[in-house]
N, C-alpha and C positions, 0 to 999 in steps of 0.2 A: 555428463554426456558432452562430447565435442560436436560442434556444429561448423558448417562451412559458412563463413561470413560473406554476406552480399553487401560489399562496401558501398556501391553506388546507391542501393536502396536505403541503407542505414543513414548515409550522408543526406539523402533527400528528406527523410523524416526529421532528422536533427535540424536541418536548416528551416524547413517549413514550420515545424512546431515552435522552434525557438523564436522565430520572427513573429508568429501569431501570438504566442504567449507574452512576449515583450509588450506588444501593443495593448493586449487586454489587461495585463497587470497595471499598466500606466493608466488606462482609461476606465477600467471597471473596478479596480482594487484586486488584491491578490487572492482573496477567498473566492470571489465571484469568477475571476479568471480561471482559477483551478476547477471550479465546477463546470465552467464552459468547456474546459479542456477534456473533461471526462467523456463527453460525447465523441470528440475526435479520437480519443484513446480507444473507445469501444469500436468505433468505425474502422480504425486501422487494423485492429485484431480481426474484426469480422470480414475484412476484405483480403486477409492473408490467404494465399493459394493453398496452403496446407491445413486450413481450418478443419476440413472434414476428417482429418486424422485424429482429432482430439477424442479422448475417452470421457471427458467431463460431461456429466449429465445432472439434471436437477435431482436432488435427493442424495447425491454422492457427497459425503461430508468428511471424508478422511482428512483432507487438508484444512478443515475448519477446527482442527485441534493442534495446529502447528503454531509456533511463535511467529508473530507478524510485526514487522517494523513499519513505522509510519513517520511522516514529517508533520510538523505543527499545523501546516495548512490543512492537512487531511483531518486532524483532530478537531479543529474548529468547524469544519464543514460537516463532519459526522455528527457532532453535537447539535448543530443547527438542524440537521435532518431529523434526528431523534426528537428534539423538542417540537418540531413542526409537524411531524408525521405520525408519531406513535402514541397509542393510548397511555393513560397515566399508569395503569398497572404494569404494562410492558416496559415503560421507562423505569419504573421502580425495580423490576426484575433485572433489567440490563445494568443499571447503576450498581446494584448489589453484587452482581457477578463481576463487574469491572473492578470493584473494590476488593473482592475476595481474590481475584486473579492477581491484582497488583501486589497485594500483601504476599501472596505465595511466590511471586517472581522477583520481589525486591531483593537487590543485592546480587542477583545471578548475572554472570557474564553471558555472552552470546552462545558459547559452547554449552553451557549448563541449560540455557533455555531451549536450545535445539534438541536436547535429550529429554525434554519434559513435555508431555502432552497436556495442553490446556484448552479446554473447550472455549470457543469464541463466545463472548457474551451476546453476540447478535444472532447466534444460531438458535432457531426456534422451530420445533417440529420439523426438523430436517431442511429448513429453508433459511436463507439470509434475510433478516428483517430490515436490513439497510442496503439491499442489493444495489439500488440506484446510487448510493453514496459509499459503497464499499471501497476499501483502500486500494491504492495502486498495486500493491503487492498481490492482493487477491485478484484484481483484474488480469494481472500478468501470469499468475500461477496457472499452470495447466499440465496435462500429461497425456501421452498417447497410449499408456498402458496403466489401467487402474490398479493392477496388482502391485506395482511399485509404491503407490500411495498407501495402499493397505498395509504393505510390509513396513513402511516407515512409521505408520501409526502403531502397529503391533510390536515393533522393535525399535523404539525411539533412540536407544543407545547406539544403534548401528548407523553411523554417519557415512558408511561406505555405500549405502544404497544410492544408486544414481538414477534419478527419474529420466524417463524418455520424453523429450520435448519435441514440439513441432518447430523446426528451425525458423521459418518465416514468421510464425506467430510470436516466437520468442524475440526476434529482432524488432518486429513492429512495436510490440509493447515496451520493450526495454529502451529503444531509441526515443519513443515518445516521452517516457518518464524522464530520461536524461535531459532531453531538450527543455521540458518545462522546468525542471529543477535548476538548470543552468540559467534560465531566464529569471527565476526567483533570486538566485544568487547574484546575478548581475545587477538586479534592482536593490540589493542590499538586505534581502530577507533571510531569516534563519532557514537553512536547509539540512540541519542535522537530522539524524534518524533516531527514533525513540521506540521502545517496546510499546505496542499499542495500548495495552491495559494500563500500564504505568503512566503513559502520557494522558490518557483520558481521565484517569483518577486524579492526576495532578491538576489538569485543567479545571476539573469540577471543584477542586479545593482552592484554586487560586483564581478568583473572579476577574482579576486584571490581566490574566495571561494573554488573552486575545489582544487586548490593547497594547501590551508590550510587543507582541508579535507584529502587529500592524504598524507600530512605531519603529520597526526594524531593529528591535532589541531581542535579546535572548528571552524566549517566551516564558520559560518555567524557572522559578526560583529554586525549587527543591529537586529538580531532575536535570541531569546532564545528558546531552545527546552525543552521538558519534558522527564525525565527519566522514561519510562514506562516499568515495568517488563513484561516478557512474561508469558502467561497464563500457559504454560506447563514446563517452564524452571526448576522449582524446582524439577520436577520429576527426572531430570538427576543428581541431587546432591547426 
């Protein structure tokens, strides 16, 4: 779907969030800064003028079976939330599904993953069990027509299906993520993207991964990430 870019709006989000994120990364640490930024992320999306056009509703889970990319900071924040907030049995179920998904997806490239439905390990009884800590991709993903999401789920090999997005919601969320990512990169932290299940599984098997990340080193010994440029980052240059 093509959208009409509101350049002044996007530049405003990029500048405001980049400045705020830089300060918080310096003062609070990168994981806490990311967690603080989630509230601003949600607020920006909630204030988008075309929010009411979204078809997304509680209990709609088509997109909870799509491949999700995350950054290391999200991985460690999610694991903190799971350990802090979920009961033992639920944690065991989640970690077992993470492991199974990771094994199933190992070695696949992006195109192969896009053609495979994988139930999110955090999906439980039609709800997200980590909604407060859900990844940036999930916060940003939305649609104005649920039929496209259902079609993508039912026909994952068809990559020509073009979801209908709300332009201002799309720009608000995307610019926020790009700005925070740039602030992390400027501070020297890893900003590569990883498949969520593989990254969670690797973090669980490498106890020193978070320490390496916070020391501004590559966080995972056994998992390589991809350097993916932000869609709106170049506007700020």
